[in-house]
C-alpha positions in Angstrom: -39.9 -47.5 11.6 -37.7 -44.4 11.8 -34.3 -43.3 12.8 -33.6 -42.7 16.5 -34.6 -39.1 17.1 -31.8 -36.8 18.3 -30.3 -33.4 17.8 -26.6 -32.6 17.6 -24.8 -29.2 17.5 -21.2 -29.1 16.4 -19.7 -25.7 16.1 -21.8 -23.8 13.5 -23.5 -27.0 12.2 -26.8 -28.3 13.5 -28.0 -31.8 12.8 -31.5 -33.2 13.5 -32.1 -36.9 13.0 -35.4 -38.7 12.9 -37.4 -35.7 13.9 -40.8 -35.9 12.2 -40.9 -37.4 9.7 -38.7 -40.2 11.1 -36.5 -41.0 8.1 -35.1 -37.5 7.7 -31.6 -36.2 8.6 -31.5 -32.4 8.5 -28.2 -30.6 8.4 -28.2 -26.8 8.8 -25.9 -23.9 9.4 -22.3 -23.8 8.2 -20.0 -26.8 8.0 -16.4 -25.7 8.3 -14.8 -28.6 10.3 -11.3 -29.5 9.4 -11.5 -33.2 9.6 -9.4 -33.6 12.7 -12.3 -35.7 14.2 -14.4 -37.6 11.7 -17.7 -37.0 13.6 -19.8 -36.5 10.5 -18.6 -39.7 8.8 -19.2 -41.6 12.1 -22.7 -40.1 12.3 -23.4 -41.1 8.7 -22.1 -44.6 9.3 -24.3 -44.9 12.4 -27.4 -43.7 10.4 -26.5 -46.1 7.6 -26.3 -49.1 10.0 -29.6 -48.1 11.7 -31.3 -47.8 8.3 -30.0 -51.2 7.3 -31.0 -52.9 10.5 -34.5 -51.4 10.3 -34.7 -52.2 6.5 -35.8 -48.6 5.8 -36.7 -48.0 2.1 -35.5 -44.4 2.1 -33.4 -42.0 4.2 -33.8 -38.3 3.4 -30.8 -36.0 3.8 -32.1 -32.4 4.0 -29.4 -29.9 3.1 -31.7 -27.0 2.3 -30.5 -24.9 5.2 -26.9 -25.8 5.0 -25.5 -22.5 3.7 -21.9 -23.6 3.3 -20.0 -26.9 3.4 -16.3 -27.3 2.9 -14.4 -30.1 1.1 -14.5 -32.2 4.3 -18.3 -32.3 4.2 -18.2 -33.4 0.5 -15.7 -36.1 1.3 -18.1 -37.4 4.0 -21.1 -37.4 1.6 -19.1 -39.4 -0.9 -18.1 -41.9 1.9 -21.8 -42.2 2.8 -22.6 -43.0 -0.8 -19.9 -45.7 -0.8 -21.5 -47.3 2.2 -24.9 -47.3 0.5 -23.6 -48.8 -2.7 -21.8 -51.5 -0.7 -20.9 -54.2 -0.5 -23.3 -55.2 0.8 -25.7 -52.9 -1.1 -28.0 -50.9 1.2 -31.6 -51.8 1.7 -32.5 -48.1 1.3 -32.1 -45.3 -1.2 -30.8 -41.8 -0.2 -32.9 -38.8 -1.2 -31.0 -35.5 -0.9 -33.0 -32.3 -0.6 -30.9 -29.4 -1.8 -31.3 -25.6 -2.1 -29.7 -24.5 -5.4 -29.7 -20.9 -4.3 -26.4 -21.8 -2.5 -23.5 -21.9 -4.9 -21.7 -24.8 -3.2 -24.8 -26.9 -3.7 -25.3 -25.8 -7.4 -21.7 -26.8 -8.1 -21.5 -30.0 -6.1 -24.8 -31.7 -6.3 -24.4 -32.8 -10.0 -21.1 -34.4 -9.0 -22.7 -36.1 -6.1 -25.3 -37.6 -8.5 -22.5 -39.2 -10.5 -21.3 -41.1 -7.3 -24.8 -42.1 -6.1 -26.1 -43.8 -9.2 -29.5 -45.5 -8.8 -29.2 -45.4 -5.0 -29.5 -41.6 -4.9 -32.2 -39.2 -5.9 -32.0 -35.4 -5.8 -34.8 -33.1 -4.8 -33.6 -29.7 -6.0 -35.3 -26.5 -5.1 -34.1 -22.9 -5.6 -34.9 -20.4 -2.9 -33.1 -18.3 -0.4 -34.8 -19.7 2.8 -36.1 -23.2 3.4 -38.8 -21.5 5.5 -40.0 -19.5 2.5 -43.4 -20.3 1.2 -42.5 -19.2 -2.3 -40.2 -22.1 -3.3 -39.4 -22.6 -7.0 -39.0 -26.3 -7.9 -36.3 -26.9 -10.5 
């Protein structure tokens, strides 16, 4: 089973969902939305519901090519973690792929870990381009 495949472009943010492998949500570009329309939270809530319905074991949120995210993006990530932790508790765990060469991720990901608890795992890498073949795992 996998998430329904689709691509979304919103301003300078690109989102690819369920594109091989099927349980991956990739967010790339720059997230500068002001929160006037909660499209990211609505998308996360939809993904959460679909993962629950399909009883997925894991959803991967790949942020390696998201070069910048404002406070609104962080707020939406925290809201997603609240959905996962329940009630009811999610049937899946969230794995976040992060690129620690971006300062916003270096600063924020440890805080995100505190909110996620056992329902969240972090896959941290440190390189300038997610397309680079010389990735340093940290």
